[in-house]
Phi, psi and omega in degrees: 000321177298317182300328184295335179278350183264136174297130181304328178290333173288320179296324181297329179304327183297339180289348182277351190230151180295324180100152184299329178256022184055043184295333179257030180299324180295320177297311181294313182302316183301312183293320178294320179296318180297318184293318179291323180293316178294322177297317179298317179297321179298312182296320181292331184279350179269122179056051188292338179284354180291335182085163185275139181270339179244115186266163174305320187289327175303318185287344182275343182299144180290332176294322179296309181298325177299320181293318183291326176294321178300316177300313182294322178295323179293321178295325176298314180296317182295318179296319176298324178295315181281348173284347167267005179289162179289128184280078187289346178285340188280141172304341179280353174268109182226032188272310185227184187279056172207149191203202173305142173260140185284156181299312179303316180298319179295318179295319180297317181298317179296313181302314180296325176297319181297321182269347171050053179283144174249111187279040172283326174193169183295338176299327183251352183202086186289314185273327184300314183292323178295319179294322179298317178302317178296317181299313177301320181296318180296318180291323179297318179297321177301321181276009178067028175276161172281089196298344177283335179267336183289146173225150180187186178199167179273147178234182179278357177163183186290331178295312178297323176297320172300317179300320180302322179291322181296316180303310184288318181300317177303311183297316182293315181299313181292327174295310182298316182299315181293316177295317179295320176295323177297317180292319177298319180292327181282316194245351178059055187283347181087016179285142171263169187294323181297311181297325181301327178282352187228033187294336182089168184291320186297309181292326176299316179293323177296314180295325182300325182288338183252010178229160177260138183304322183292335175285327178289330183302334180296337185257356186274120186288349176257324184275324183263177169295119187300328181292318176291324180298318178302314178303319181292319178295318179297322181294318183290320186259001179048051179207147173292136182244113180257018175088170181281172177231160174241133178262107188236127179297150185300333181266014184286165183290151182297346184297335185293318179295319177298316181296316180300317176297325178296327178266013171097010178252162183254172181303326182285348175278352167272118171261105183291137175265131179301152169251154183279190182293343177273346183094007179263160180305130180273113184296321180295320177293321173305315180297314184293326180288328176292318177297323177294318175301321178299311182293332178270004181057043177243101175306148181267111183300311175195160168250130178249139169235159184242122179254078182113075186293151186298323188279302188249358180075020186289139177258112173299153176287070190298333180292322181282324172303314178301318179298314181300314182289334176294321174301318178296320182298321176300332180265019177084019182234097180264112187246139179290129179242113176253131177255116175277092182248038179306315177272307194274355186304320185289350172295341175299340181290342187285333179057230182290352176300330180221089186299327182295313178291316181305321180296319178293333181296344176297340179293339182296317187294336180256008177284164174271323178206160189219138170253133174229144178236098177299337182284001173258259187280001172274355179053042180250146183296155174293151353248135188211102173241165178222144171239129183228140172242126178303329181239133184304323186295332177274355181262319181274054185264332184241130177223127179246129179272133181235105190292334183272357180238130178275133182242151166249169181301332182281342183284127183270354192298335180295341185236020177250148177297312181279145176273270174299129181221130181288150182266358187303315183295316178300313182296314177302314181295313183298317181294324177297315179299323182285322184278307183269315176097129180272061181214181188290345177264352180246255176304320179305318180292319180298311187289324174302320178293327176292330176289320177298323178295317176301318179295320181293317180300311183303313180299320178294315181296324184294345179279350182260124187291342178269002183251126171247111186274131177294134181280172171072014177296137180230351179248212180254025174253130179235130177237147182210161176234142171275144188222133175274172179294334182289338180067013181290129178289326176300316179291317181300320180297318176302312180303314185289328175288327172295317182292320180299320183299322178291330187249016185274150172297344177289338178284148187299299183225072179288151177295332175217157179247118180239178173228180182223157171213175187225131169265109182271133180299321185286336184268318178229071189298323183284325174293316178301314183295319181297316180295315178303315183289314181298316186268002178053054182264157170271114188279063180267019171216154184273002180220161174239114178275131180237142170278136187242127182240123176256105195262062185256356178291126187291349183254006185298324181248019177302143181275346184290316182299161181283355180237145171264109186296323181292317182295319183290328177292320178297326176293326176297324174293317178302321179293334182276343183307318177298332177293322177296312185293319183294313180296324178294321177298317186290326185280320191253001181285000000 
């Protein structure tokens, strides 16, 4: 009866996952058996005249058998340890940006492990590099890029992908600045230092034709002694040069501060961009900070925007950021725009299923670089991140020569931060793309259902008078606060920390696994003020503690299980109500 109410296409989605109770174990076991049998056959068929290195008599030796027993015993220990792991595959796990792994992704990961390709070059990974190229093309198509122009590669995660953008943005800025300074010294063009760092590709190529590379090196902050290069730049432009700055929104990932320090800049070189009352990047403040940087002769290393913030899942208006930076470009200020879409990038697969998100996705095509994490909403095993540039010229900025490794044009390693790179992420992503599809009938359908689940969850929580649901959610992340009658923020924060403790992965066996986050007044003043006003709170604390639910499990709202996860979660809140009453009495009696 339950099945009759389900769209057959929604039921078909279930075939892509093992299921909370391993319902598709027969499918996965059959495919894995086929893979291993084929792998064994392939190995036996290569160089068969070489003879066998392990004989039947070898296997009968007691020492040999002892080692195989040792392996089995160690496997038992290992399995026991991992059976105490947090069950992130379960619909009861709604804590962080990880969930069930798809069957195609798992199979792709295992196949790549068996062949152990190192995507450092075609010498070490003939198939892996080709699959990586195809996977990047599939992701570029999902993001509406001109995928024949786009270039990218897989990384160990979003942090390294963000570092890749900083590395390239720094190189481009220093290249442009050095060539412009050389041209200014030679011809007295009237350029100021800020515009010299943002001249754009066309003017850069023009200047390059009229200057000698050895003359430009004196001004290059990477090729020359950087302290001397600064003095040379100051002399040409007659201004003090305090280095470039990065414009990073207040809700951005913590990797940006680490990355800036890695490339030689400090925490003070990050100029935070305010977020608005929704928690998204504020365009007016971004504009004013670019103008402030110009007045201070501080070239902008890059502007970062976030498509799926870690805390609230907010999608910055990347299309409008792109339009704004395009207006600056028309005025001769070409600024690198990196979109950190580690979490939210896969929402692009929904297309017309979600017109509001689809409209923002137009910003990907005009970005300079993009981060994506298949190990989040791609339902691919860890670790799998990607770095993509819509235009090849912004990708091929760094080249390292390696004399002992032969390369082809397809090999990306000469321009990657990481040397040895596993192919598992690329293979998992490519197989997933082929089987499920990064489109509205594949991943788009799955992700659209997770947003519908968030709305269903939201509606259920809103029925409880002790729950305050954070407004403006647009993805599958939902935050809320538990609230006492006093409306005291100090008291509410205490309640939420108590509830989190009961539902934390740090607890032995919680009924659900959740996470928490904090809205800081000093970091997000408009969002803080909005929540205080909307929820009629007493602002006796500088922060608002929120319970955070990441509702990405594809089975969370399934009609098949004997339990309604949403209803049961709400019942857990009802069970917590006496704790609220008791604590409030103790505090305010």
